[in-house]
C-alpha positions in Angstrom: 13.8 28.0 74.0 17.1 29.8 73.7 18.0 33.4 72.8 21.6 34.4 71.9 22.8 38.0 71.3 26.1 38.4 69.5 28.3 40.0 66.9 29.5 37.9 64.0 32.4 38.2 61.5 32.8 36.0 58.5 35.8 35.3 56.3 36.6 33.1 53.3 40.0 31.5 53.8 42.1 28.9 51.9 42.5 25.3 53.1 46.1 26.0 54.0 45.1 28.9 56.2 42.4 26.8 57.8 44.8 24.0 58.8 47.2 26.5 60.3 44.5 28.5 62.2 42.7 25.4 63.4 46.0 24.1 64.9 46.6 27.3 66.9 42.9 27.7 67.9 42.8 24.1 69.2 45.7 25.0 71.6 43.8 27.7 73.4 40.1 27.0 72.9 37.8 24.0 73.6 35.8 22.0 71.1 32.1 22.7 71.3 29.4 20.4 72.7 28.5 18.8 69.4 32.1 17.9 68.6 32.4 16.1 71.9 29.2 14.2 71.4 29.5 13.5 67.7 29.3 9.9 66.5 28.8 10.8 62.8 32.3 12.1 62.1 33.2 13.8 58.9 35.7 11.6 57.2 38.3 14.4 56.7 38.3 15.9 60.2 37.1 16.0 63.7 34.0 18.1 63.1 30.4 17.3 62.6 27.7 17.7 59.9 25.1 20.4 60.0 22.1 20.6 57.7 19.6 23.4 57.5 16.4 24.0 55.6 15.8 27.7 54.9 12.4 29.2 54.5 11.7 32.4 52.6 8.7 34.4 51.5 6.8 34.0 48.2 8.8 36.9 46.8 12.1 35.8 48.4 12.2 38.8 50.8 15.0 37.5 53.0 17.2 36.7 50.0 16.9 40.1 48.4 17.2 42.0 51.7 20.5 40.2 52.4 21.8 41.1 48.9 20.6 44.7 49.2 22.4 45.1 52.5 19.2 46.1 54.4 20.2 46.8 58.0 17.3 45.2 59.7 16.6 41.7 58.3 15.8 38.1 59.3 16.4 34.5 58.4 14.2 31.5 59.2 15.5 28.0 59.2 15.1 24.4 60.5 18.4 23.0 61.6 19.5 19.4 62.4 22.8 17.8 63.4 23.3 14.6 61.4 24.9 12.7 64.3 21.6 13.0 66.1 18.8 13.5 63.6 16.0 12.7 66.2 15.6 16.4 66.9 15.8 19.7 65.0 15.8 23.4 65.9 13.5 26.0 64.5 15.6 29.2 64.4 14.9 32.8 63.6 17.9 35.1 63.2 17.4 38.8 63.4 20.2 41.2 62.4 20.5 44.9 62.9 23.9 46.3 61.9 26.6 44.2 63.6 24.2 42.9 66.3 22.5 39.6 65.8 19.8 37.9 67.9 19.3 34.2 67.3 16.2 32.5 68.8 15.8 28.8 68.7 13.2 26.2 69.8 13.8 22.4 70.0 11.4 20.2 68.0 11.2 16.5 67.5 12.0 14.9 64.1 8.3 14.3 63.6 7.4 17.9 64.3 10.2 19.1 61.9 8.8 16.9 59.2 5.4 18.6 59.6 7.0 22.0 59.0 8.8 20.6 55.9 5.4 19.6 54.6 4.1 23.1 55.2 2.0 22.2 58.2 2.5 25.4 60.2 -0.5 24.6 62.3 2.0 22.9 64.5 3.3 26.3 65.7 -0.2 27.2 66.9 -0.6 23.9 68.7 2.6 24.3 70.7 1.4 27.7 71.7 4.8 29.2 72.6 5.3 33.0 72.1 8.4 32.5 69.9 6.6 29.9 67.7 3.5 32.1 67.5 5.8 34.9 66.2 7.2 32.5 63.6 3.7 31.4 62.6 2.4 34.9 62.0 5.5 35.9 60.0 5.4 32.8 57.9 1.7 33.1 57.2 1.7 36.9 56.6 4.5 36.7 54.0 3.7 33.2 52.7 7.0 31.5 53.8 7.8 28.2 52.1 10.9 25.9 52.1 13.4 27.3 49.6 16.7 25.4 50.0 18.8 23.0 52.0 22.4 23.7 53.1 24.8 21.0 54.4 28.3 21.5 55.6 31.0 20.1 57.9 31.9 22.2 60.9 34.9 22.4 63.2 33.8 24.5 66.2 35.7 25.9 69.2 34.5 27.9 72.2 36.2 30.2 74.8 34.2 29.4 77.9 35.2 32.6 79.7 33.4 34.8 77.2 31.2 32.5 75.1 33.3 33.2 72.0 32.8 30.8 69.2 35.2 30.2 66.3 33.9 27.9 63.6 35.3 26.5 60.3 32.8 25.4 57.7 33.7 23.4 54.6 32.3 21.1 52.0 29.3 23.5 51.7 26.6 21.9 49.6 22.9 21.6 49.2 19.8 21.6 47.0 16.8 23.6 46.0 14.7 20.6 44.9 14.5 18.2 47.9 13.8 19.5 51.4 14.1 16.3 53.5 16.9 17.4 55.8 16.8 14.1 57.7 17.7 12.0 54.7 21.2 10.4 54.5 20.9 10.1 50.7 20.1 13.7 49.8 21.5 14.6 46.4 23.3 17.9 46.8 25.5 20.2 44.7 28.7 21.9 45.9 28.3 25.7 46.5 31.9 26.7 47.1 35.3 25.8 45.8 36.6 22.8 47.7 39.8 24.7 48.5 38.0 27.4 50.5 36.6 27.4 54.1 34.2 29.8 55.8 35.6 31.1 59.1 33.0 32.6 61.5 33.9 34.4 64.7 30.9 35.0 67.1 31.1 36.9 70.3 29.1 39.1 72.6 30.6 42.5 73.3 34.3 42.0 72.7 36.9 39.5 71.5 39.6 38.4 73.9 43.0 39.7 72.8 44.7 36.4 72.3 42.0 35.3 69.9 42.2 38.7 68.1 45.9 38.1 67.6 45.4 34.6 66.2 42.9 36.0 63.6 44.9 39.0 62.7 46.2 37.5 59.4 42.6 37.1 58.0 41.1 40.4 59.3 41.5 42.1 55.8 39.6 39.2 54.2 36.4 39.8 56.0 33.4 39.2 53.7 29.7 39.0 54.0 29.1 35.4 53.2 25.6 33.9 53.3 25.2 30.2 53.0 21.5 30.8 52.3 22.4 33.1 49.3 24.9 30.5 48.1 22.2 27.9 48.2 20.1 29.9 45.8 22.9 30.3 43.3 21.2 28.1 40.7 17.7 29.5 40.7 18.9 33.1 41.4 22.2 33.0 39.4 23.9 34.2 42.5 27.8 34.1 42.5 30.0 34.7 45.6 
């Protein structure tokens, strides 16, 4: 079980800006744990593949609250890293204003497959306070799998302040097949291939040297939701 409190900024940048920023960031920050352990390398870079299954209520509460800019909202997902698909993380993100809390619990692949099938009884069996919270939320609002999102991530960390800078590209997914462990999932592109999502995550404050590196994109800040992008077909959502 892991809880993380942080602020988060997102930007949509061009590929040219991405290559330039990644070069500078790599000089002053360290690659994250998954990059160092990755054996399933993305063919165009040194990052790794992330895939998430998003759950939402019967009336798509989380989707609409994000679009409506509701200050207090949540997001529930099952995440796996394709270089090690033998485990997954059940995550619940709660956001109020600029502050975000992410809680996660590690599950086996078999347990994840049970959740994909809608077998939420698993959460009661494991009898953990966080999983019980997820169970009651998912049952009360009739949460069901809604969409899968896959992307390639380059991630860097500043160990002295737990700052994370991530670059996500080749964002794709599906609303018709929820098997996040499949290597043959048929997915559609969600964003122009010439764009990359930059995310900056930190707790409290950004170190000045990182601020300076990101100064050129500060005016391009945008509220980008991969989950909303993944519903673009059924919901006619456009970035």
